[in-house]
BALOBA-1460 file (C-alpha; in Angstrom, 3 decimals):
// residues 235
<rec num="1" residu="m" x="-63.186" y="13.597" z="-24.817"/>
<rec num="2" residu="s" x="-62.226" y="12.859" z="-28.881"/>
<rec num="3" residu="h" x="-65.275" y="12.928" z="-31.587"/>
<rec num="4" residu="l" x="-63.399" y="10.469" z="-33.262"/>
<rec num="5" residu="n" x="-63.870" y="8.102" z="-30.057"/>
<rec num="6" residu="s" x="-67.797" y="8.886" z="-29.323"/>
<rec num="7" residu="i" x="-67.952" y="6.576" z="-32.487"/>
<rec num="8" residu="g" x="-65.222" y="4.103" z="-32.476"/>
<rec num="9" residu="f" x="-62.371" y="5.077" z="-33.838"/>
<rec num="10" residu="n" x="-59.707" y="4.703" z="-31.102"/>
<rec num="11" residu="i" x="-57.327" y="6.793" z="-32.721"/>
<rec num="12" residu="e" x="-54.097" y="6.689" z="-30.230"/>
<rec num="13" residu="s" x="-51.419" y="7.723" z="-32.552"/>
<rec num="14" residu="a" x="-50.645" y="10.060" z="-36.246"/>
<rec num="15" residu="e" x="-49.733" y="7.076" z="-37.620"/>
<rec num="16" residu="a" x="-53.408" y="5.429" z="-36.818"/>
<rec num="17" residu="f" x="-54.655" y="8.616" z="-38.582"/>
<rec num="18" residu="d" x="-53.098" y="8.433" z="-41.494"/>
<rec num="19" residu="a" x="-54.866" y="4.914" z="-41.715"/>
<rec num="20" residu="l" x="-57.778" y="5.843" z="-41.205"/>
<rec num="21" residu="m" x="-57.605" y="8.358" z="-43.529"/>
<rec num="22" residu="e" x="-56.245" y="5.606" z="-45.954"/>
<rec num="23" residu="r" x="-59.289" y="3.843" z="-45.205"/>
<rec num="24" residu="v" x="-61.163" y="6.698" z="-46.144"/>
<rec num="25" residu="y" x="-60.405" y="7.580" z="-49.767"/>
<rec num="26" residu="q" x="-60.004" y="3.648" z="-50.660"/>
<rec num="27" residu="e" x="-62.980" y="2.789" z="-49.621"/>
<rec num="28" residu="g" x="-65.376" y="6.490" z="-49.193"/>
<rec num="29" residu="i" x="-67.875" y="7.437" z="-51.794"/>
<rec num="30" residu="e" x="-67.351" y="10.655" z="-53.359"/>
<rec num="31" residu="i" x="-69.741" y="13.597" z="-53.452"/>
<rec num="32" residu="p" x="-68.995" y="16.816" z="-55.529"/>
<rec num="33" residu="v" x="-69.759" y="20.012" z="-54.516"/>
<rec num="34" residu="d" x="-68.849" y="23.477" z="-55.164"/>
<rec num="35" residu="g" x="-65.282" y="24.258" z="-54.524"/>
<rec num="36" residu="g" x="-64.035" y="20.370" z="-53.895"/>
<rec num="37" residu="k" x="-65.708" y="17.284" z="-52.895"/>
<rec num="38" residu="y" x="-66.326" y="15.523" z="-49.871"/>
<rec num="39" residu="i" x="-65.859" y="11.711" z="-48.876"/>
<rec num="40" residu="l" x="-68.146" y="10.020" z="-47.168"/>
<rec num="41" residu="y" x="-66.609" y="7.027" z="-45.456"/>
<rec num="42" residu="r" x="-69.001" y="4.819" z="-43.666"/>
<rec num="43" residu="d" x="-68.099" y="1.668" z="-41.146"/>
<rec num="44" residu="e" x="-70.664" y="-0.825" z="-40.803"/>
<rec num="45" residu="s" x="-71.844" y="0.572" z="-37.427"/>
<rec num="46" residu="g" x="-73.254" y="3.349" z="-39.012"/>
<rec num="47" residu="a" x="-70.561" y="5.631" z="-37.950"/>
<rec num="48" residu="e" x="-69.093" y="8.119" z="-40.384"/>
<rec num="49" residu="l" x="-66.497" y="10.998" z="-41.824"/>
<rec num="50" residu="y" x="-66.753" y="13.508" z="-43.397"/>
<rec num="51" residu="a" x="-63.389" y="14.412" z="-45.367"/>
<rec num="52" residu="q" x="-63.460" y="17.711" z="-47.211"/>
<rec num="53" residu="i" x="-61.371" y="17.482" z="-50.467"/>
<rec num="54" residu="t" x="-60.944" y="21.628" z="-51.968"/>
<rec num="55" residu="s" x="-60.695" y="21.381" z="-55.817"/>
<rec num="56" residu="s" x="-57.130" y="21.385" z="-56.379"/>
<rec num="57" residu="g" x="-57.118" y="18.229" z="-53.997"/>
<rec num="58" residu="e" x="-55.994" y="19.371" z="-51.079"/>
<rec num="59" residu="f" x="-57.079" y="17.958" z="-47.750"/>
<rec num="60" residu="v" x="-58.365" y="20.738" z="-45.489"/>
<rec num="61" residu="g" x="-60.616" y="18.823" z="-43.158"/>
<rec num="62" residu="f" x="-63.432" y="16.621" z="-41.760"/>
<rec num="63" residu="m" x="-66.026" y="16.266" z="-39.703"/>
<rec num="64" residu="p" x="-67.564" y="12.945" z="-37.476"/>
<rec num="65" residu="f" x="-70.798" y="11.922" z="-38.228"/>
<rec num="66" residu="y" x="-73.344" y="8.712" z="-37.236"/>
<rec num="67" residu="n" x="-75.501" y="7.627" z="-39.558"/>
<rec num="68" residu="a" x="-79.095" y="8.551" z="-37.918"/>
<rec num="69" residu="s" x="-82.721" y="8.212" z="-38.825"/>
<rec num="70" residu="v" x="-83.965" y="10.365" z="-35.906"/>
<rec num="71" residu="k" x="-84.510" y="13.918" z="-37.344"/>
<rec num="72" residu="k" x="-85.321" y="17.049" z="-35.062"/>
<rec num="73" residu="n" x="-87.401" y="20.610" z="-36.868"/>
<rec num="74" residu="v" x="-85.615" y="23.517" z="-35.952"/>
<rec num="75" residu="k" x="-85.658" y="27.369" z="-37.421"/>
<rec num="76" residu="i" x="-82.779" y="28.506" z="-39.229"/>
<rec num="77" residu="e" x="-81.497" y="31.926" z="-38.351"/>
<rec num="78" residu="q" x="-78.463" y="32.462" z="-40.225"/>
<rec num="79" residu="p" x="-75.005" y="30.891" z="-41.632"/>
<rec num="80" residu="l" x="-72.183" y="31.945" z="-39.359"/>
<rec num="81" residu="d" x="-68.931" y="33.042" z="-40.539"/>
<rec num="82" residu="d" x="-65.606" y="31.547" z="-38.440"/>
<rec num="83" residu="e" x="-61.699" y="32.086" z="-39.430"/>
<rec num="84" residu="s" x="-61.455" y="28.206" z="-38.790"/>
<rec num="85" residu="l" x="-64.341" y="27.068" z="-41.146"/>
<rec num="86" residu="t" x="-63.132" y="25.985" z="-44.650"/>
<rec num="87" residu="h" x="-65.008" y="26.293" z="-47.604"/>
<rec num="88" residu="l" x="-67.046" y="23.091" z="-47.189"/>
<rec num="89" residu="d" x="-67.985" y="23.944" z="-43.880"/>
<rec num="90" residu="c" x="-70.696" y="25.566" z="-42.902"/>
<rec num="91" residu="r" x="-72.452" y="26.620" z="-39.209"/>
<rec num="92" residu="y" x="-75.579" y="28.003" z="-38.477"/>
<rec num="93" residu="f" x="-77.726" y="29.831" z="-35.844"/>
<rec num="94" residu="a" x="-80.854" y="28.672" z="-35.143"/>
<rec num="95" residu="k" x="-83.893" y="28.130" z="-32.785"/>
<rec num="96" residu="s" x="-86.099" y="25.418" z="-31.936"/>
<rec num="97" residu="q" x="-89.071" y="25.140" z="-33.728"/>
<rec num="98" residu="n" x="-90.875" y="26.911" z="-31.234"/>
<rec num="99" residu="e" x="-88.191" y="29.367" z="-30.368"/>
<rec num="100" residu="t" x="-88.145" y="28.504" z="-26.863"/>
<rec num="101" residu="y" x="-83.927" y="28.857" z="-27.279"/>
<rec num="102" residu="p" x="-81.235" y="29.403" z="-29.727"/>
<rec num="103" residu="f" x="-78.136" y="27.224" z="-30.522"/>
<rec num="104" residu="v" x="-75.540" y="26.589" z="-33.294"/>
<rec num="105" residu="f" x="-74.892" y="23.854" z="-35.120"/>
<rec num="106" residu="d" x="-72.363" y="22.829" z="-37.582"/>
<rec num="107" residu="v" x="-73.681" y="20.572" z="-40.483"/>
<rec num="108" residu="v" x="-71.207" y="17.764" z="-42.175"/>
<rec num="109" residu="n" x="-72.563" y="18.226" z="-45.736"/>
<rec num="110" residu="a" x="-73.428" y="21.779" z="-45.870"/>
<rec num="111" residu="q" x="-72.749" y="22.188" z="-49.997"/>
<rec num="112" residu="e" x="-74.488" y="19.639" z="-50.763"/>
<rec num="113" residu="r" x="-78.144" y="21.349" z="-50.148"/>
<rec num="114" residu="v" x="-78.145" y="25.035" z="-49.307"/>
<rec num="115" residu="i" x="-80.271" y="25.590" z="-46.415"/>
<rec num="116" residu="e" x="-82.632" y="28.935" z="-46.500"/>
<rec num="117" residu="n" x="-82.508" y="31.667" z="-43.994"/>
<rec num="118" residu="e" x="-86.265" y="31.709" z="-42.053"/>
<rec num="119" residu="s" x="-87.019" y="28.106" z="-43.223"/>
<rec num="120" residu="i" x="-87.911" y="25.168" z="-41.040"/>
<rec num="121" residu="e" x="-85.885" y="22.322" z="-41.228"/>
<rec num="122" residu="s" x="-86.017" y="18.289" z="-40.271"/>
<rec num="123" residu="l" x="-82.346" y="17.600" z="-40.245"/>
<rec num="124" residu="s" x="-80.541" y="14.862" z="-38.519"/>
<rec num="125" residu="f" x="-78.909" y="15.800" z="-35.589"/>
<rec num="126" residu="v" x="-76.305" y="13.756" z="-33.838"/>
<rec num="127" residu="a" x="-74.749" y="15.070" z="-30.251"/>
<rec num="128" residu="f" x="-71.122" y="14.015" z="-29.384"/>
<rec num="129" residu="p" x="-70.430" y="14.924" z="-25.646"/>
<rec num="130" residu="t" x="-67.021" y="16.314" z="-24.706"/>
<rec num="131" residu="e" x="-68.405" y="15.528" z="-21.227"/>
<rec num="132" residu="i" x="-71.685" y="12.680" z="-19.932"/>
<rec num="133" residu="e" x="-73.485" y="11.566" z="-16.870"/>
<rec num="134" residu="y" x="-76.049" y="8.831" z="-16.722"/>
<rec num="135" residu="y" x="-78.948" y="8.803" z="-14.722"/>
<rec num="136" residu="a" x="-81.551" y="6.068" z="-13.700"/>
<rec num="137" residu="t" x="-84.577" y="8.645" z="-12.772"/>
<rec num="138" residu="a" x="-85.013" y="12.177" z="-13.020"/>
<rec num="139" residu="q" x="-85.129" y="12.300" z="-9.386"/>
<rec num="140" residu="a" x="-81.463" y="11.183" z="-9.193"/>
<rec num="141" residu="f" x="-80.502" y="14.125" z="-11.421"/>
<rec num="142" residu="l" x="-82.173" y="16.720" z="-9.722"/>
<rec num="143" residu="e" x="-80.501" y="15.720" z="-6.454"/>
<rec num="144" residu="e" x="-77.376" y="15.760" z="-8.069"/>
<rec num="145" residu="m" x="-77.772" y="19.191" z="-9.723"/>
<rec num="146" residu="p" x="-80.455" y="20.857" z="-7.966"/>
<rec num="147" residu="e" x="-79.491" y="23.948" z="-9.736"/>
<rec num="148" residu="l" x="-81.120" y="22.771" z="-12.865"/>
<rec num="149" residu="s" x="-84.750" y="21.572" z="-14.536"/>
<rec num="150" residu="a" x="-84.827" y="17.889" z="-15.676"/>
<rec num="151" residu="t" x="-85.919" y="19.766" z="-19.060"/>
<rec num="152" residu="y" x="-83.221" y="22.344" z="-19.170"/>
<rec num="153" residu="f" x="-81.355" y="23.376" z="-22.507"/>
<rec num="154" residu="i" x="-78.526" y="25.821" z="-22.499"/>
<rec num="155" residu="p" x="-76.666" y="26.984" z="-25.816"/>
<rec num="156" residu="v" x="-73.146" y="27.062" z="-24.046"/>
<rec num="157" residu="g" x="-71.476" y="27.738" z="-27.398"/>
<rec num="158" residu="l" x="-72.952" y="31.705" z="-27.586"/>
<rec num="159" residu="m" x="-71.449" y="32.901" z="-24.029"/>
<rec num="160" residu="t" x="-68.322" y="32.846" z="-22.837"/>
<rec num="161" residu="p" x="-66.795" y="31.146" z="-19.759"/>
<rec num="162" residu="e" x="-67.716" y="33.974" z="-17.601"/>
<rec num="163" residu="g" x="-71.122" y="34.146" z="-19.532"/>
<rec num="164" residu="e" x="-70.685" y="37.234" z="-22.153"/>
<rec num="165" residu="a" x="-72.036" y="36.871" z="-25.307"/>
<rec num="166" residu="n" x="-69.633" y="35.089" z="-27.273"/>
<rec num="167" residu="d" x="-68.299" y="36.858" z="-30.783"/>
<rec num="168" residu="s" x="-67.504" y="33.582" z="-32.535"/>
<rec num="169" residu="p" x="-70.422" y="31.406" z="-31.142"/>
<rec num="170" residu="e" x="-69.320" y="27.941" z="-31.549"/>
<rec num="171" residu="p" x="-71.992" y="24.345" z="-31.852"/>
<rec num="172" residu="y" x="-72.448" y="23.424" z="-28.184"/>
<rec num="173" residu="a" x="-75.284" y="22.872" z="-26.175"/>
<rec num="174" residu="m" x="-75.179" y="21.325" z="-22.444"/>
<rec num="175" residu="f" x="-78.902" y="19.780" z="-22.366"/>
<rec num="176" residu="i" x="-80.270" y="16.599" z="-20.600"/>
<rec num="177" residu="a" x="-82.271" y="13.822" z="-22.784"/>
<rec num="178" residu="q" x="-84.193" y="11.122" z="-21.726"/>
<rec num="179" residu="i" x="-83.666" y="7.720" z="-23.205"/>
<rec num="180" residu="n" x="-85.811" y="6.206" z="-25.878"/>
<rec num="181" residu="s" x="-83.623" y="3.703" z="-27.465"/>
<rec num="182" residu="v" x="-80.123" y="2.332" z="-26.918"/>
<rec num="183" residu="e" x="-77.131" y="0.444" z="-28.698"/>
<rec num="184" residu="l" x="-74.310" y="-0.578" z="-28.221"/>
<rec num="185" residu="k" x="-72.255" y="-1.029" z="-31.490"/>
<rec num="186" residu="k" x="-68.718" y="-1.993" z="-32.527"/>
<rec num="187" residu="n" x="-66.628" y="-0.247" z="-34.827"/>
<rec num="188" residu="s" x="-65.863" y="-2.942" z="-37.583"/>
<rec num="189" residu="h" x="-62.358" y="-1.913" z="-38.445"/>
<rec num="190" residu="f" x="-60.942" y="0.233" z="-35.393"/>
<rec num="191" residu="l" x="-63.183" y="-2.086" z="-32.932"/>
<rec num="192" residu="g" x="-63.999" y="0.734" z="-30.369"/>
<rec num="193" residu="e" x="-67.487" y="0.168" z="-28.399"/>
<rec num="194" residu="f" x="-70.081" y="3.064" z="-28.453"/>
<rec num="195" residu="y" x="-73.121" y="3.668" z="-27.359"/>
<rec num="196" residu="v" x="-75.853" y="5.276" z="-30.086"/>
<rec num="197" residu="l" x="-78.546" y="6.696" z="-27.927"/>
<rec num="198" residu="e" x="-82.077" y="8.017" z="-29.385"/>
<rec num="199" residu="v" x="-83.655" y="10.605" z="-26.756"/>
<rec num="200" residu="s" x="-85.972" y="13.112" z="-26.629"/>
<rec num="201" residu="a" x="-84.601" y="16.813" z="-25.427"/>
<rec num="202" residu="l" x="-86.203" y="19.879" z="-25.146"/>
<rec num="203" residu="e" x="-87.830" y="20.584" z="-28.416"/>
<rec num="204" residu="g" x="-87.328" y="17.000" z="-30.232"/>
<rec num="205" residu="d" x="-85.794" y="14.362" z="-30.338"/>
<rec num="206" residu="l" x="-81.868" y="13.393" z="-31.699"/>
<rec num="207" residu="t" x="-79.258" y="11.106" z="-31.620"/>
<rec num="208" residu="i" x="-76.203" y="11.193" z="-29.041"/>
<rec num="209" residu="v" x="-73.095" y="8.726" z="-29.788"/>
<rec num="210" residu="t" x="-71.078" y="8.325" z="-26.887"/>
<rec num="211" residu="s" x="-67.963" y="6.174" z="-26.532"/>
<rec num="212" residu="k" x="-69.069" y="2.680" z="-24.053"/>
<rec num="213" residu="e" x="-66.208" y="4.399" z="-21.332"/>
<rec num="214" residu="s" x="-67.560" y="7.089" z="-21.186"/>
<rec num="215" residu="l" x="-70.094" y="6.244" z="-19.364"/>
<rec num="216" residu="k" x="-69.945" y="4.381" z="-15.770"/>
<rec num="217" residu="s" x="-72.667" y="2.131" z="-15.852"/>
<rec num="218" residu="e" x="-75.026" y="0.534" z="-18.758"/>
<rec num="219" residu="p" x="-77.891" y="3.136" z="-19.876"/>
<rec num="220" residu="q" x="-81.223" y="2.378" z="-19.972"/>
<rec num="221" residu="v" x="-84.608" y="3.330" z="-21.887"/>
<rec num="222" residu="g" x="-86.434" y="5.495" z="-19.486"/>
<rec num="223" residu="g" x="-83.163" y="7.122" z="-17.759"/>
<rec num="224" residu="f" x="-81.183" y="10.136" z="-18.331"/>
<rec num="225" residu="v" x="-77.993" y="11.515" z="-20.289"/>
<rec num="226" residu="n" x="-76.846" y="14.909" z="-19.118"/>
<rec num="227" residu="g" x="-73.726" y="16.738" z="-20.750"/>
<rec num="228" residu="v" x="-72.262" y="18.920" z="-22.871"/>
<rec num="229" residu="y" x="-72.321" y="18.190" z="-26.530"/>
<rec num="230" residu="w" x="-70.814" y="19.034" z="-30.023"/>
<rec num="231" residu="m" x="-73.774" y="19.870" z="-32.072"/>
<rec num="232" residu="g" x="-73.549" y="18.717" z="-35.477"/>
<rec num="233" residu="a" x="-76.164" y="18.032" z="-38.111"/>
<rec num="234" residu="k" x="-76.832" y="16.640" z="-41.840"/>
<rec num="235" residu="v" x="-78.873" y="17.894" z="-44.749"/>
């Protein structure tokens, strides 16, 4: 599942991606930082893209996001190095506020503000699913997944498929969450429809965005979503 599709940017060709980047350059807001700048493009739906431009003007990457208001408190442990990251990226190893579980997340605008190690941060987290299922009740989930609990959170990015420690931790987590609010949005330029779900997961609230097509039925407040997600945050 494409992260862009999760916020209504239905990109099916290189030409469509080029058109999107042209819109970002033309309509985005420049945010100068050390070593370059971000260009923030925000669609009327709340969908966001952070393009990364070096000091020499080279485009080196982008990250999707959503203009979420819900925040989650986490304990920052340390930044992580990875060869796949640009100098405008930052990936953190953190723990839930009560240290119930560790996890890894990316920060889409990392160079705007330094996050201190061993600090408690209140951040807007947005989860983009690689797979997702909706359940009307916790019982319906447990009947299908009896090996799990209705409050579990597994930092799958910390592990290899074989269950070993991952030498290059990735910002992915698998968890179940109860839905507190549901909005169906439409990307104003690319016309993709997507759900914005404000949810409660183990130790904190966050936002999930997912394309309308990704769910077999319309999600309802009080229902549950279970999935694997890329975890992004904004300072």
